[in-house]
C-alpha positions in Angstrom: 179.2 64.3 -61.9 176.2 62.4 -60.5 173.3 64.0 -58.9 172.0 62.6 -55.6 169.0 64.9 -55.2 166.3 62.3 -55.4 167.9 59.5 -53.4 168.2 61.3 -50.1 164.6 62.7 -50.2 162.6 59.5 -50.7 159.6 59.4 -48.4 159.9 63.0 -47.2 156.7 64.0 -49.1 154.8 61.2 -47.2 156.1 62.4 -43.8 155.3 66.0 -44.6 151.8 65.1 -45.7 151.2 63.0 -42.6 152.3 65.8 -40.3 150.2 68.4 -42.1 147.2 66.1 -42.2 147.5 65.4 -38.5 147.6 69.2 -37.7 144.6 69.8 -40.0 142.6 67.1 -38.3 143.4 68.5 -34.9 142.4 72.0 -36.0 139.1 70.6 -37.4 138.3 68.7 -34.2 139.2 71.7 -32.0 136.9 73.9 -34.1 134.0 71.5 -33.8 134.6 71.1 -30.1 134.7 74.8 -29.3 131.7 75.4 -31.5 129.8 72.7 -29.5 131.0 74.2 -26.2 129.6 77.6 -27.3 126.3 76.0 -28.2 126.1 74.3 -24.8 127.0 77.5 -22.9 124.5 79.6 -24.9 121.8 77.0 -24.1 122.6 77.0 -20.4 122.6 80.8 -20.2 119.3 81.1 -22.2 117.6 78.5 -20.1 118.6 80.4 -16.9 117.1 83.5 -18.4 113.9 81.7 -19.3 113.6 80.3 -15.8 114.2 83.8 -14.3 111.6 85.3 -16.6 109.1 82.6 -15.6 109.8 83.3 -11.9 109.4 87.1 -12.2 106.1 86.9 -13.8 104.7 84.2 -11.5 105.3 86.0 -8.1 103.3 86.0 -4.9 100.5 88.2 -6.3 99.8 86.0 -9.3 96.3 84.4 -9.4 95.6 81.0 -10.8 96.8 77.5 -10.1 99.2 74.9 -11.5 101.5 76.3 -14.2 99.6 79.7 -14.1 99.8 80.0 -10.4 102.4 81.7 -8.2 105.9 80.3 -7.8 108.0 80.9 -4.7 110.6 79.6 -2.4 108.4 76.7 -1.3 107.4 75.7 -4.9 110.1 76.0 -7.5 109.2 72.9 -9.5 107.6 75.0 -12.3 110.6 77.2 -12.7 112.9 74.0 -12.9 110.5 72.5 -15.4 110.7 75.7 -17.6 114.5 75.6 -17.4 114.7 71.9 -18.3 112.2 72.3 -21.2 114.3 75.2 -22.6 117.5 73.2 -22.1 116.2 70.2 -23.9 116.1 72.2 -27.2 119.9 72.4 -27.0 120.2 68.6 -26.8 121.6 68.6 -23.2 121.4 65.6 -20.9 118.7 66.8 -18.5 119.7 64.3 -15.8 123.0 66.1 -15.3 121.6 69.6 -15.4 121.5 71.3 -12.0 119.0 74.1 -11.5 119.0 76.2 -8.3 116.2 78.8 -7.7 116.8 81.2 -4.8 114.9 84.2 -3.4 117.6 86.2 -1.7 115.3 88.9 -0.2 113.7 88.5 3.2 110.2 87.3 3.8 107.9 87.2 1.9 110.3 86.1 -0.8 108.0 86.2 -3.8 106.3 89.5 -3.5 106.6 92.1 -6.3 109.9 94.1 -6.0 111.8 91.2 -4.6 114.7 89.4 -6.4 114.9 85.9 -7.7 118.1 84.1 -8.9 118.1 81.1 -11.2 121.4 79.3 -11.5 121.9 76.6 -14.1 125.1 74.4 -14.1 125.9 71.7 -16.7 128.9 69.4 -16.6 130.4 69.7 -20.1 131.4 66.4 -21.7 133.5 66.8 -24.8 132.5 65.1 -28.1 136.1 64.4 -28.9 138.0 62.6 -26.1 141.6 63.3 -26.9 141.6 66.5 -24.8 140.7 66.3 -21.1 138.1 69.2 -21.2 135.8 68.1 -18.3 134.5 71.2 -16.5 131.2 72.8 -15.6 129.4 75.4 -17.7 127.1 77.6 -15.6 125.1 80.8 -15.7 123.1 82.8 -13.2 120.2 85.1 -14.1 118.6 87.5 -11.7 115.3 89.3 -12.0 112.9 91.4 -10.0 109.4 90.0 -9.5 106.7 92.1 -11.2 103.4 90.3 -10.4 
């Protein structure tokens, strides 16, 4: 009696390897992409915190001028600069970063005891393009002005 065990299975090892290699590559790229997404989100959240911290220690009672002077609803450029400087450490594209600084309490907005909100939004662009993962990562940080 003849054995036909090897004739019917020619090439099956190659097909199994190609399927397993494809799955392994997809898993590797997904791990890299989600790790990068976590890095971008952490950078966005920490830059919002840094901006809120700068705003709460540079309130209306702050003396000085320039970067050491007060920041408020009329002059948020220093807060935005602090946020962008912090975000640049995470290798984000600063041209697409959106920073919004608001003082939700009534006039005068930047006195001690009043609130400040710093919102940072970044449009996430994936490193690998086989998945359509285009969405915005954002964070809001709130603080109470102390000076």
